[in-house]
C-alpha positions as CSV (number, residue, x, y, z in Angstrom):
1,M,-19.8,66.2,-70.4
2,I,-17.5,67.4,-68.1
3,G,-18.4,70.7,-66.4
4,Q,-16.0,73.6,-65.7
5,G,-13.8,73.0,-62.7
6,G,-14.5,68.9,-63.3
7,K,-11.6,67.9,-65.5
8,T,-10.4,64.9,-65.8
9,P,-7.0,64.2,-63.6
10,R,-4.2,64.1,-65.2
11,D,-1.7,62.5,-62.5
12,G,-1.2,58.8,-63.2
13,R,-1.3,57.7,-60.0
14,E,-4.2,59.2,-59.1
15,S,-6.3,57.7,-62.3
16,S,-4.4,54.6,-61.7
17,S,-6.3,54.2,-58.1
18,I,-9.7,53.5,-60.1
19,P,-10.2,49.8,-61.3
20,K,-10.2,49.8,-64.9
21,A,-13.2,47.8,-65.2
22,F,-14.9,50.3,-63.1
23,G,-14.0,53.1,-65.5
24,V,-15.0,51.3,-68.6
25,S,-18.1,50.2,-67.0
26,F,-18.9,53.7,-65.8
27,F,-17.8,55.3,-69.7
28,A,-20.5,52.2,-70.5
29,L,-23.7,53.8,-68.3
30,L,-22.8,57.4,-69.2
31,L,-23.1,56.4,-72.7
32,F,-26.3,54.5,-71.9
33,A,-27.7,57.9,-70.2
34,S,-26.6,60.2,-73.2
35,L,-28.5,57.2,-75.1
36,H,-31.6,57.6,-73.4
37,T,-31.6,61.3,-72.9
38,S,-31.5,61.5,-76.8
39,L,-34.3,59.1,-76.9
40,A,-36.5,60.8,-74.7
41,A,-36.0,64.1,-76.5
42,S,-36.5,63.1,-80.0
43,P,-40.1,64.6,-80.7
44,T,-43.0,62.1,-81.2
45,Q,-45.3,62.8,-84.2
46,T,-48.0,64.5,-82.2
47,E,-45.6,66.3,-80.2
48,Q,-43.2,67.5,-82.9
49,Q,-42.3,71.2,-83.0
50,Y,-42.5,73.2,-86.4
51,P,-39.8,75.9,-87.2
52,S,-41.5,79.2,-87.3
53,G,-42.1,81.0,-90.5
54,P,-45.1,80.7,-92.9
55,W,-46.2,77.7,-95.2
56,G,-48.3,77.9,-98.1
57,I,-49.8,76.0,-100.8
58,G,-51.5,77.6,-103.7
59,E,-52.6,77.2,-107.4
60,V,-50.4,78.4,-110.1
61,V,-50.9,79.6,-113.4
62,P,-48.7,79.2,-116.1
63,Q,-47.7,81.0,-119.5
64,S,-50.2,79.3,-122.4
65,A,-52.4,78.2,-119.8
66,R,-56.3,77.6,-121.5
67,F,-58.9,79.9,-121.2
68,T,-62.8,78.4,-121.3
69,D,-63.1,79.6,-125.1
70,G,-60.0,77.9,-125.9
71,S,-57.4,80.6,-126.3
72,S,-53.9,80.8,-124.1
73,L,-52.7,83.0,-121.5
74,S,-49.9,85.4,-122.4
75,W,-48.8,87.3,-119.2
76,A,-47.2,89.9,-120.8
77,N,-50.6,91.2,-122.1
78,V,-52.7,91.0,-118.7
79,S,-53.8,93.9,-117.0
80,A,-56.4,92.6,-114.7
81,V,-56.6,89.5,-112.7
82,F,-59.8,88.6,-110.4
83,V,-60.1,85.7,-108.0
84,E,-63.7,84.5,-106.7
85,V,-63.0,83.0,-103.3
86,T,-65.1,81.2,-100.8
87,L,-63.7,81.6,-97.2
88,P,-62.8,78.6,-95.0
89,N,-65.1,78.2,-92.1
90,I,-62.3,79.4,-89.5
91,T,-63.3,81.7,-86.8
92,Y,-59.8,81.4,-84.7
93,S,-56.5,81.2,-85.5
94,D,-53.3,81.3,-82.7
95,Y,-51.1,82.6,-85.8
96,P,-52.3,84.8,-89.0
97,T,-53.5,82.6,-91.8
98,Y,-54.2,84.3,-95.2
99,A,-56.4,83.7,-98.4
100,V,-54.0,85.4,-100.7
101,E,-53.9,86.8,-104.1
102,S,-50.1,87.7,-105.8
103,L,-48.7,88.6,-109.0
104,M,-44.9,89.4,-110.0
105,A,-44.6,92.7,-112.3
106,A,-42.0,92.8,-115.2
107,D,-39.6,94.2,-112.7
108,G,-39.5,91.0,-110.5
109,S,-41.6,92.9,-107.7
110,V,-44.5,91.3,-105.7
111,M,-48.3,92.8,-105.3
112,Q,-50.0,90.8,-103.0
113,I,-54.1,91.7,-101.7
114,A,-55.3,89.2,-98.7
115,A,-58.2,88.1,-96.5
116,G,-56.7,87.1,-93.2
117,I,-57.9,86.1,-89.7
118,Y,-55.4,87.1,-86.9
119,P,-55.2,85.8,-83.3
120,G,-58.0,87.0,-80.8
121,N,-60.6,87.9,-84.4
122,S,-63.5,85.9,-85.1
123,K,-63.6,87.9,-88.6
124,W,-61.3,87.9,-91.4
125,L,-60.0,91.5,-92.2
126,A,-58.1,92.7,-95.2
127,Y,-54.5,92.7,-96.1
128,G,-52.1,93.8,-98.6
129,W,-48.2,94.0,-99.2
130,F,-45.7,95.1,-101.5
131,I,-42.3,93.3,-101.9
132,A,-39.6,95.1,-104.1
133,D,-37.3,92.2,-104.3
134,V,-38.5,88.4,-103.6
135,D,-34.7,87.4,-103.3
136,A,-33.9,89.8,-100.6
137,Y,-32.8,88.2,-97.0
138,P,-34.3,89.1,-94.9
139,Q,-37.3,90.2,-96.7
140,S,-38.9,93.1,-96.7
141,Y,-42.4,93.8,-97.0
142,V,-44.5,97.2,-97.5
143,W,-47.6,96.9,-95.7
144,V,-50.4,98.4,-98.3
145,L,-53.5,97.4,-96.5
146,N,-53.4,96.3,-92.5
147,S,-56.4,95.1,-90.6
148,S,-59.1,97.0,-92.8
149,K,-62.6,96.5,-93.6
150,P,-64.7,94.7,-94.9
151,E,-65.0,92.4,-91.9
152,M,-65.6,89.0,-93.4
153,V,-67.5,86.1,-91.4
154,A,-66.2,82.6,-91.9
155,G,-67.5,81.1,-95.2
156,A,-67.8,84.4,-97.2
157,P,-67.9,84.4,-101.0
158,I,-65.2,87.1,-101.7
159,T,-63.4,88.9,-104.6
160,L,-59.7,89.4,-104.6
161,S,-58.4,91.6,-107.3
162,I,-55.2,93.4,-108.8
163,S,-55.4,95.3,-112.1
164,L,-53.9,98.3,-113.7
165,S,-55.7,101.6,-114.2
166,G,-54.0,104.7,-115.7
167,G,-51.0,102.9,-115.7
168,R,-51.1,102.1,-112.1
169,W,-51.6,98.8,-110.7
170,R,-54.5,98.8,-107.9
171,Y,-56.2,96.1,-105.0
172,R,-59.6,95.5,-104.8
173,I,-61.1,93.3,-102.0
174,E,-65.0,92.9,-101.3
175,D,-67.5,91.0,-99.5
176,L,-70.0,90.0,-102.1
177,A,-72.7,89.3,-98.9
178,T,-72.3,92.8,-97.7
179,H,-70.8,94.8,-100.9
180,E,-68.3,96.6,-98.5
181,V,-64.7,96.8,-100.4
182,A,-61.3,98.1,-99.6
183,S,-59.2,99.4,-102.4
184,G,-55.9,101.5,-103.3
185,E,-52.8,101.6,-105.3
186,Y,-49.6,99.9,-105.2
187,A,-46.6,102.0,-105.7
188,A,-45.9,103.9,-108.9
189,T,-42.8,102.4,-109.4
190,V,-44.2,99.1,-110.6
191,P,-44.0,98.9,-114.2
192,P,-47.1,98.1,-115.8
193,S,-46.5,94.8,-117.3
194,L,-46.2,90.9,-115.4
195,Y,-43.4,88.7,-115.5
196,V,-44.0,86.0,-118.0
197,G,-43.7,82.7,-116.1
198,D,-45.8,80.7,-113.9
199,Q,-47.6,82.9,-111.3
200,E,-48.8,81.8,-108.0
201,V,-52.2,83.5,-107.9
202,L,-53.7,82.3,-105.1
203,A,-52.5,80.5,-101.9
204,L,-53.4,79.2,-98.7
205,E,-51.1,81.1,-96.1
206,S,-50.4,80.6,-92.5
207,Y,-48.4,80.8,-89.5
208,T,-49.8,78.0,-87.9
209,T,-49.4,74.2,-87.9
210,S,-52.1,73.7,-85.5
211,S,-54.7,71.0,-86.5
212,V,-57.1,72.6,-84.1
213,V,-57.1,75.6,-86.1
214,F,-58.2,73.9,-89.6
215,A,-60.0,70.8,-88.3
216,Q,-63.5,72.4,-89.0
217,M,-62.7,75.0,-91.6
218,G,-64.7,73.2,-94.2
219,N,-63.4,74.0,-97.5
220,L,-61.5,77.5,-98.7
221,T,-62.8,77.5,-102.3
222,L,-61.3,79.1,-105.8
223,N,-64.5,79.2,-107.6
224,A,-62.7,81.0,-110.4
225,I,-60.0,83.0,-112.1
226,R,-60.6,85.6,-114.2
227,I,-58.1,87.2,-116.6
228,N,-58.6,90.0,-118.7
229,G,-62.6,89.4,-117.9
230,R,-61.9,85.9,-119.0
231,Q,-62.0,82.4,-117.1
232,I,-59.2,80.0,-116.9
233,A,-60.6,76.6,-117.4
234,A,-57.2,74.5,-117.5
235,G,-53.3,74.2,-117.5
236,W,-53.0,75.6,-113.6
237,Y,-51.6,73.4,-111.3
238,E,-51.0,73.2,-107.2
239,Y,-47.7,73.8,-105.8
240,G,-46.9,73.4,-102.1
241,S,-43.6,71.2,-101.3
242,W,-40.7,71.3,-103.7
243,D,-41.8,70.0,-107.3
244,P,-38.5,69.5,-109.7
245,R,-41.6,69.4,-112.5
246,H,-42.3,72.8,-112.2
247,H,-40.9,76.7,-111.6
248,P,-43.0,78.9,-110.2
249,L,-41.5,82.6,-110.5
250,F,-42.3,83.2,-106.8
251,V,-43.9,81.0,-104.2
252,V,-45.8,81.7,-101.1
253,G,-44.6,80.7,-97.7
254,S,-41.2,79.5,-97.1
255,L,-42.1,76.1,-95.3
256,N,-44.0,73.0,-96.5
257,P,-47.5,73.1,-96.0
258,P,-48.8,70.4,-93.0
259,S,-49.6,67.1,-93.8
260,F,-53.0,67.7,-93.1
261,I,-53.9,70.1,-95.3
262,S,-54.8,69.0,-99.0
263,L,-55.5,71.0,-102.2
264,Q,-57.6,69.3,-105.2
265,E,-58.7,70.7,-108.5
266,M,-62.2,69.8,-109.1
267,T,-63.6,68.7,-112.5
268,D,-65.7,72.0,-112.6
269,G,-62.9,74.1,-112.5
270,R,-62.7,75.0,-108.8
271,A,-59.9,74.6,-106.8
272,V,-60.4,73.3,-103.0
273,W,-58.1,73.4,-99.9
274,S,-59.4,71.2,-97.0
275,Y,-58.2,69.8,-93.9
276,E,-57.3,65.6,-94.1
277,Q,-57.6,63.8,-91.0
278,W,-54.4,62.0,-90.4
279,S,-55.1,57.9,-91.2
280,V,-54.9,55.1,-88.6
281,S,-52.1,53.6,-90.8
282,T,-50.0,57.1,-90.7
283,Q,-50.3,57.6,-87.0
284,S,-48.9,54.1,-86.2
285,Q,-45.8,54.2,-88.4
286,P,-43.0,53.5,-86.0
287,E,-40.8,56.5,-85.0
288,R,-37.6,56.9,-86.9
289,V,-34.4,56.6,-84.3
290,P,-32.1,59.4,-85.0
291,L,-28.5,58.3,-86.4
292,T,-26.5,59.8,-83.6
293,A,-28.6,57.6,-81.4
294,V,-28.2,54.4,-83.3
295,L,-24.3,55.1,-83.2
296,R,-24.3,54.9,-79.3
297,V,-26.3,51.8,-79.1
298,V,-23.6,50.3,-81.1
299,A,-21.0,52.0,-79.0
300,L,-22.7,50.8,-76.0
301,V,-22.8,47.5,-76.9
302,G,-19.1,47.3,-78.1
303,I,-18.1,48.4,-74.7
304,L,-20.2,45.8,-72.9
305,V,-18.7,43.4,-74.8
306,L,-15.3,44.6,-74.1
307,T,-16.0,45.1,-70.3
308,A,-17.1,41.7,-69.8
309,A,-14.3,40.3,-71.8
310,Y,-11.9,42.5,-69.4
311,V,-13.4,41.1,-66.2
312,V,-13.0,37.7,-67.4
313,R,-9.6,37.8,-68.2
314,K,-8.7,39.6,-64.7
315,R,-10.7,36.9,-62.7
316,R,-8.6,34.1,-64.7
317,H,-5.4,36.3,-64.1
318,D,-6.0,36.8,-60.5
319,S,-7.0,33.0,-60.3
320,T,-3.7,32.0,-61.8
321,K,-1.8,34.1,-59.9
322,A,-3.5,32.7,-56.3
323,Q,-2.6,29.1,-57.9
324,R,1.0,30.1,-58.4
325,S,1.8,31.8,-55.1
């Protein structure tokens, strides 16, 4: 790269004082140095730098999901959604991590209630938000609950709920071990009915991709989803990375989840989030070289070939000239 004040000479005589072979070779060296820098700067699998922002992986309950009694869900008639959760064994996080329940109202606004752990805390606290427009950019969140009791220990059984009472949507979080509760109301402007579609009811959401945070997490377990008092038995599905087969109304977290987090739906109706160790075969796969680096290699080889050809021709020319003289 040519910095300011170091422009290439434009005087033909000054330029011609440098041997052409040297100039070409010097250019090749510059390309080689650039290539080396590019490869050295390419992150390895263990050193990869992740973009900022939250990721999420959750369970989505669509219209017509089945209850244990065989009947089908109709979101238009829902007035209460309770989830029973066992928190993971996480006592440290370098960025916020949540188990979050969400529902979209008929006007497109989203209500959320969560148990979360923040840097510097070893216990989980209660959090809640209201998002008036999920399509807005930048996104605008209204806090309805922030760092509130109950103080929940890692592995605690809890319930998260969003329900309609007296024409107002309310939130509630309870630590089932201590029976400590936090509750309150969302904005009065939220309509009393929910949006009909695929609702991502519960998600593990986090701003960290550090495997250290999750390595000893055990499980985040969704023990049951009860809607209007009846338990969902089938029809729900996992959503993390983009999936063209499914179209949730909204997605918790803007980024794809890290590869070491898995979500499994158990045969007994539970869903389990857990840490999945990278396999040896995954770790041993060769790194992918950027296309720009490949192009530089091709250009370097071409230039070296041309340089060698030029040197050979020049030596032949000089030899012939010497013989004639």
